[in-house]
Structures are given as C-alpha cells and as structure tokens.
C-alpha positions in Angstrom: 19.4 -7.0 -22.5 17.5 -9.3 -20.3 19.3 -12.8 -20.1 16.7 -16.3 -20.4 16.7 -18.5 -17.7 18.9 -21.2 -19.4 21.9 -18.4 -20.1 21.9 -17.0 -16.5 24.4 -18.9 -15.1 27.6 -17.7 -12.9 30.1 -18.1 -15.8 28.2 -16.0 -18.3 27.6 -13.5 -16.5 29.7 -11.4 -15.1 30.4 -7.3 -14.0 33.1 -5.8 -13.3 35.2 -9.3 -12.9 32.6 -9.9 -10.3 29.9 -13.1 -10.5 26.3 -11.9 -10.8 23.6 -14.3 -9.1 21.0 -11.9 -9.0 18.0 -12.8 -11.8 16.5 -9.8 -13.3 13.5 -9.7 -12.0 10.5 -6.7 -13.4 9.1 -5.1 -10.1 5.7 -3.4 -9.9 5.2 0.1 -8.7 5.0 -1.4 -5.0 8.8 -2.8 -5.6 6.8 -6.8 -5.7 7.2 -9.0 -8.2 3.4 -10.2 -8.9 2.7 -13.6 -7.5 1.3 -15.1 -10.7 4.5 -14.1 -12.6 7.5 -14.7 -10.3 9.9 -17.8 -11.5 10.7 -18.4 -7.5 7.0 -19.9 -7.0 6.8 -23.5 -6.2 3.8 -25.4 -4.4 1.9 -28.4 -5.8 -2.2 -30.2 -5.2 -2.6 -30.4 -1.1 -4.7 -33.3 -0.7 -8.0 -32.8 1.9 -7.5 -35.3 5.0 -10.8 -36.8 3.6 -10.2 -37.7 0.1 -12.3 -40.1 -1.8 -12.6 -40.0 -5.3 -15.4 -41.7 -7.7 -12.5 -42.8 -10.3 -14.7 -44.7 -12.7 -17.3 -43.8 -15.2 -19.9 -46.6 -13.6 -18.8 -44.7 -10.6 -19.6 -41.1 -11.6 -23.1 -42.7 -13.9 -24.2 -44.0 -10.5 -23.8 -40.9 -8.7 -25.6 -39.1 -11.1 -28.9 -41.4 -11.1 -28.6 -40.7 -7.6 -29.0 -37.4 -7.2 -25.5 -36.6 -5.6 -25.0 -33.5 -7.9 -27.1 -30.5 -8.0 -27.7 -28.6 -11.0 -25.3 -25.1 -9.1 -22.9 -28.3 -8.5 -22.6 -28.7 -11.9 -22.3 -25.1 -13.3 -19.5 -24.3 -10.9 -17.7 -27.5 -12.2 -18.6 -26.8 -15.5 -16.9 -23.0 -15.0 -13.8 -24.2 -13.6 -13.4 -26.6 -16.8 -13.9 -24.1 -19.0 -11.4 -21.2 -17.2 -8.8 -24.6 -17.7 -7.5 -23.3 -13.6 -8.8 -20.1 -12.1 -8.0 -19.3 -8.4 -10.5 -19.0 -5.4 -11.3 -14.9 -5.8 -11.9 -15.7 -9.8 -14.1 -18.4 -9.2 -16.0 -16.6 -6.7 -16.6 -13.7 -9.4 -17.4 -16.0 -12.4 -20.2 -17.5 -10.0 -21.2 -13.9 -8.6 -24.3 -13.8 -10.4 -25.5 -17.0 -9.4 -24.5 -18.0 -5.5 -23.0 -16.2 -2.8 -19.2 -16.4 -2.3 -19.4 -18.6 0.7 -21.4 -21.1 -1.2 -18.7 -21.2 -4.0 -16.3 -22.1 -1.3 -18.2 -24.6 0.6 -18.9 -26.7 -2.8 -14.9 -26.2 -3.7 -14.2 -27.9 -0.3 -16.9 -30.5 -1.0 -14.8 -30.9 -4.9 -11.6 -31.2 -3.4 -12.8 -34.3 -0.7 -14.8 -36.0 -3.8 -11.8 -35.8 -6.4 -13.8 -33.4 -8.0 -11.4 -30.7 -7.6 -7.7 -29.7 -7.1 -6.5 -27.7 -4.6 -3.2 -25.9 -5.3 -0.7 -24.5 -3.1 1.5 -21.9 -3.7 5.1 -21.2 -1.7 6.4 -17.5 -2.6 10.0 -17.4 -1.5 10.4 -13.5 -2.0 7.0 -13.2 0.0 6.5 -16.3 2.2 4.2 -14.2 4.3 1.7 -13.3 1.1 -0.5 -16.2 1.1 -2.7 -15.6 -2.6 -6.1 -17.0 -3.3 -5.8 -20.8 -4.2 -6.0 -21.9 -7.7 -8.1 -24.7 -8.4 -8.2 -27.0 -11.0 -10.5 -30.1 -12.4 -10.0 -33.6 -10.1 -10.1 -36.9 -11.7 -13.4 -37.5 -10.8 -14.2 -34.1 -11.9 -12.6 -35.0 -15.4 -14.7 -37.9 -15.5 -17.9 -36.7 -14.6 -17.7 -33.7 -16.9 -16.2 -35.6 -20.1 -19.9 -37.5 -19.9 -22.2 -35.1 -20.0 -20.1 -33.5 -22.6 -17.3 -35.2 -24.3 -17.3 -32.6 -27.3 -15.9 -30.2 -24.7 -12.2 -30.4 -24.1 -11.3 -30.7 -20.3 -8.2 -30.3 -18.8 -7.5 -34.0 -17.6 -5.2 -33.6 -14.0 -2.2 -35.2 -14.5 -1.5 -32.5 -17.3 -1.0 -30.3 -14.5 2.4 -30.8 -14.2 3.7 -27.8 -13.6 3.6 -24.6 -11.5 4.5 -22.4 -13.9 1.4 -23.5 -16.0 -0.7 -22.6 -13.0 0.5 -19.5 -12.6 -0.1 -18.4 -16.3 -3.5 -19.7 -16.8 -4.5 -17.9 -13.3 -3.1 -14.9 -14.4 -5.2 -15.4 -18.0 -8.0 -16.0 -16.0 -7.9 -12.7 -14.6 -8.1 -10.4 -17.9 -11.0 -13.3 -18.8 -12.9 -12.5 -15.7 -12.7 -8.5 -15.6 -13.8 -8.8 -19.5 -16.8 -10.9 -18.3 -17.0 -8.9 -15.1 -17.5 -5.9 -17.5 -20.0 -7.6 -19.8 -18.2 -7.5 -22.8 -17.1 -11.1 -23.3 -18.7 -12.9 -26.3 -16.7 -15.9 -26.8 -13.5 -17.3 -25.6 -11.0 -19.8 -26.9 -8.4 -21.4 -24.9 -5.1 -22.1 -27.3 -6.9 -20.7 -30.7 -6.1 -22.5 -33.9 -5.3 -19.0 -36.6 -6.1 -19.6 -40.0 -6.6 -23.2 -40.0 -3.4 -24.2 -39.7 -3.3 -26.4 -36.5 0.6 -26.4 -37.2 0.6 -22.4 -36.7 1.6 -21.2 -33.3 -1.2 -20.5 -31.2 -2.4 -17.5 -28.7 -2.4 -19.2 -25.3 -6.4 -17.2 -25.7 -8.9 -15.1 -27.8 -11.3 -13.2 -26.4 -14.0 -11.7 -28.8 -15.4 -8.0 -27.0 -18.3 -6.1 -27.7 -17.4 -2.3 -27.5 -19.1 0.7 -29.0 -17.8 0.5 -32.5 -18.7 -3.2 -32.7 -17.3 -6.7 -31.6 -13.1 -6.9 -31.6 -10.5 -10.1 -31.2 -8.6 -9.7 -28.7 -5.5 -12.2 -29.6 -4.0 -12.8 -26.2 -0.6 -14.3 -25.3 0.7 -14.0 -21.5 4.1 -13.2 -21.2 6.1 -15.0 -18.0 9.4 -14.1 -16.8 10.7 -17.4 -16.0 10.9 -18.3 -19.7 13.0 -16.7 -22.5 10.6 -14.0 -23.8 12.4 -12.4 -26.2 12.9 -15.6 -28.6 9.3 -16.8 -27.3 7.9 -13.5 -28.9 10.0 -12.7 -31.7 9.2 -15.9 -32.9 5.3 -15.9 -32.3 5.0 -12.5 -33.5 6.9 -13.2 -37.0 5.1 -16.4 -37.7 1.8 -14.4 -37.5 3.0 -11.8 -40.2 2.0 -13.6 -42.9 -1.5 -14.2 -41.9 -1.8 -10.1 -41.3 -0.7 -9.7 -44.6 -3.0 -12.2 -46.4 -6.1 -11.8 -44.8 -5.5 -8.6 -43.2 -7.1 -10.1 -39.5 -6.5 -13.0 -37.7 -9.2 -15.6 -38.7 -10.0 -17.8 -35.9 -11.3 -20.9 -35.6 -14.5 -20.7 -33.6 -14.4 -17.2 -33.6 -16.4 -14.5 -35.4 -14.4 -12.8 -38.2 -13.2 -9.7 -36.5 -11.0 -6.7 -36.3 -7.9 -8.2 -34.3 -5.7 -6.9 -31.9 -3.0 -8.6 -30.9 -2.6 -8.1 -27.2 0.6 -9.4 -25.0 -0.4 -9.6 -21.6 2.5 -8.8 -18.9 2.7 -8.4 -15.3 4.0 -5.7 -14.3 5.0 -1.6 -16.4 8.4 -2.4 -16.6 8.2 -6.0 -18.4 5.8 -3.9 -20.7 8.6 -1.1 -21.1 11.1 -3.6 -22.0 9.4 -5.6 -24.3 8.5 -2.6 -26.6 12.2 -1.6 -25.9 13.4 -4.6 -27.5 11.3 -5.7 -29.8 9.2 -1.9 -31.2 5.6 -3.6 -31.7 5.1 -0.4 -33.4 6.9 -1.4 -36.5 4.6 -4.7 -36.6 2.1 -4.2 -39.7 -0.7 -5.8 -37.3 -2.0 -3.9 -34.1 -0.4 -4.7 -30.8 -1.4 -3.2 -27.8 0.2 -4.5 -24.4 -2.1 -5.4 -21.0 -0.5 -4.9 -17.7 -1.3 -6.8 -14.9 -0.7 -4.8 -12.3 -2.9 -2.0 -13.5 -5.9 -4.6 -13.7 -5.6 -5.2 -9.9 -5.0 -1.9 -8.7 -7.7 0.0 -11.5 -9.4 -2.3 -13.1 -9.3 -3.4 -16.9 -10.1 -0.2 -18.7 -7.0 1.3 -17.5 -4.7 -1.5 -18.1 -3.6 -1.3 -22.0 -1.3 0.7 -23.5 0.3 1.4 -27.4 3.5 0.6 -28.0 4.9 3.6 -29.7 8.5 4.9 -31.0 8.7 7.3 -28.0 7.5 4.1 -25.5 4.3 3.4 -24.1 1.0 5.3 -24.1 -2.0 4.6 -21.9 -4.8 3.4 -23.6 -8.4 4.7 -21.7 -11.1 2.3 -22.6 -13.7 4.0 -20.6 -16.7 1.1 -21.6 -14.4 -1.3 -19.8 -15.0 0.5 -16.5 -19.0 1.1 -16.6 -19.4 -2.1 -14.3 -18.3 -2.1 -10.7 -16.3 -5.3 -10.1 -16.5 -7.1 -7.3 -13.2 -7.2 -4.7 -10.8 -8.9 -5.6 
C-alpha cells in the first residue's frame, strides 16, 4: 500500500534492509506526474513591476463612479471569482463566447497591475522546462470590488490562498467544471456544498448539476491529490456519506435541485484511480461511485474520462452526450 506523506521517511520505509527515499508517484501514460497533482510543485504570487492596487472601499467606489470598469471587465472578474482559482487557459475558455483569448490576457495583465487579480508562478522540480498556464486568483482590489457589487456571493479572500497545493487542487477541479460548461450541460455548480442541511458533515469540493439525455443528475465531486494521505481521506469521507444515502436514497445538496446523485472521485491518472479502487473497493458502497481521470480529460475530452469501479477493476463509461461540442484547444 502507498504510504502517506507524513509516514514516508527514511526510518519507516525499508526495502531489503536499505533505506528507500523514493516517493510513490502515480504516473500518466506519458510517464509524467500531471502538473496539478505533482507533490514537488512550489511557487507563489509574482507581482508586476507596476503594481497599484486600490485597497479601500471608498477608492473602489470612486473608480466605479468614474467609469474605470467596463461591463466585460466585471464579467471576467466575476467569472474568476466564481471559479475560485483558474489558470489562464481555463479563463480564456470560460470567456470564449464573450471575448477573444488575446483580450482575456490583456485584461488579466491590467487586472494584475491594479490588484484586481493575482498571477501565480508555478515551479516544477520534476519537469523544470515545462511552463503551465499561470493560475489566477482574485486580488485585494478585486475582492473589495466584488463584495461591494454583491455582498451575498462568496469570494475567496486573497489572504486565504496560503498553499500552492490548494492552487493545484482548484485548477484541477476547474478543468472538469470548464469542460462541462464547454459541452453546455452544466446547469449549476456549488463549491464546498452542504449535504443534508448539515454544515458539520464532511463536504465535497464541488457539486455539478449536469443535463443528460435521461434528465439531470448531480455529480458530487471530490478531488484526490497525491500529496495527501488519500486512503484515509477518502475512506472517512465516503463512510460518513453512507447514512445520508441510507436515509434519502440520494444526497440532498444545499442550493441544488434534488436529482439522482453520483459521487465522482476525480484523479490525475488512471494508475491512481486503479490504486484507489484496489484499496477501497468502491463498488461495495451502497451509492454509485464513478472515477474521473484527468489525463483522459486532457487527451480525449470529458466524454471519455469516466470509469465505473467493478470487482474486476475499472470499466470505462462512454458518455457520448459529453462529446457533442468540440472544445477549444487546451
């Protein structure tokens, strides 16, 4: 079995009386660890040479009154805020029906200088030559602006982004969210959704209401990251949801329609998905669990990304209705 990060040290891992220092990575078919699930990744916010944020509410209101923000500025900022953290490629795709990719990048550059949005730099020790699309989060000025426009909407405060692992996790989740939106089947999305009206019950990272040929279903999605002890993490979470299903025969989700529920464990590689099924025997749970594999999403699209766990392993589920719209280049 794969050890957790906390258990993996020179004293506890031995092979033929020799100390093992190899981290048990799960690789994709190209022999790589996907960037958004790479435990060695580090980085942070890189400020531009020109950085003039508006840090007060009065200053933001003055800028609004002076017409500094166009409607499409506010739209892009709202899309970024709703996504929590997206990379630049994803933001271009989210906005593809409203503006060109180059215009999105131009606006992001200005947002960065004005403190409306923050650009993150990602450093990959395993593949130092690879430069992924930069992640973006709401900046100090953007946070004040969005909360002034609609105080009821949740916006992640800039100071809460204190971990590159969280950046990786949300960018990865936005890939499945973005592809569902591109296929025009995403009807609703809730981050950290409350289940069964119990705010203390363990929450999924995201819930998607998806239009299918047979009606709408809710995907209760949890992202699996190699950097954490996902065996214990998933086992605890999945077990705590069993009583909910036993009572309702679906998962009641706050701010979401009551639809049939499918729990989706979203993994970076098929090898990781296979390991999870082998260890946790997902087919034995009373509710339906699928696995979604990021490397398949990136190579073949979301319609080819889902697997059903069975006693004999993983069986691919062909979701043709998710292949109808040709996605933009990723």
